Structure formats: C-alpha cells, structure tokens
C-alpha positions, 0 to 999 in steps of 0.5 A: 582937054584939061578936064578930060576924058570924061569916061567911065571905066566900066563904059571901057571894060564893055568894049570887047573887041582888040583896040589900040591905044595910041599917043606919044610921049610929047602930046597934050594929052597927059599920059595918065589918061592916056593910061587909064583908058588903057588899063580899062579896055579889056583887051587893048594894046597901048602904043605911045609914041617916042619924040612924037607930039599928036601930029605923028601921022603928019609929021612921020606918017611911015612911023604911024602907019607901020604901027596900024598896019602890023596891029590890022595885021597880028592877032591881038596877045595880050589875055596872059598879062592882065589876068 
C-alpha cells in the first residue's frame, strides 16, 4: 500500500459510468490517492466518511449502506462542476 495507486490517469478517464469513490478520513489509503482517482474518473462522486476507518462497513454499516443506497437511487449529477 505504500506505493499505490498503480493506476494511470488515462485508464481512469476511460471509465464512462458513474462511480462512487469512497474513503474515510482515518483510512490507511492516503487522501491524495483517493482524490487522484476521483479527479480522473469523469462521472465520479466522492465520499469521505468523517471519523471512520477502512472498517466503516463493519463499524458503521448503516452509514455505509445508506450512502451506497443514495448513490444508486439518485441520478448522477456532477458534469456541471467539472467543466
């Protein structure tokens, strides 16, 4: 994990479907890596859970599940802020 991500921006730019990039502010993954992924997927949303770790799915499943449900239930918005 020390040297990740091994993802190229041009690979991320090819993703055409809406994506929810999720992390936690106490996650082992660096915020810079999460932001890199978010910024390079054209139709991405960003969710950083405050006060949570990478174990948010176990520690706070209601928060995690409700966030995912909202993502799937609402149409994607975001192109307007990326122009």
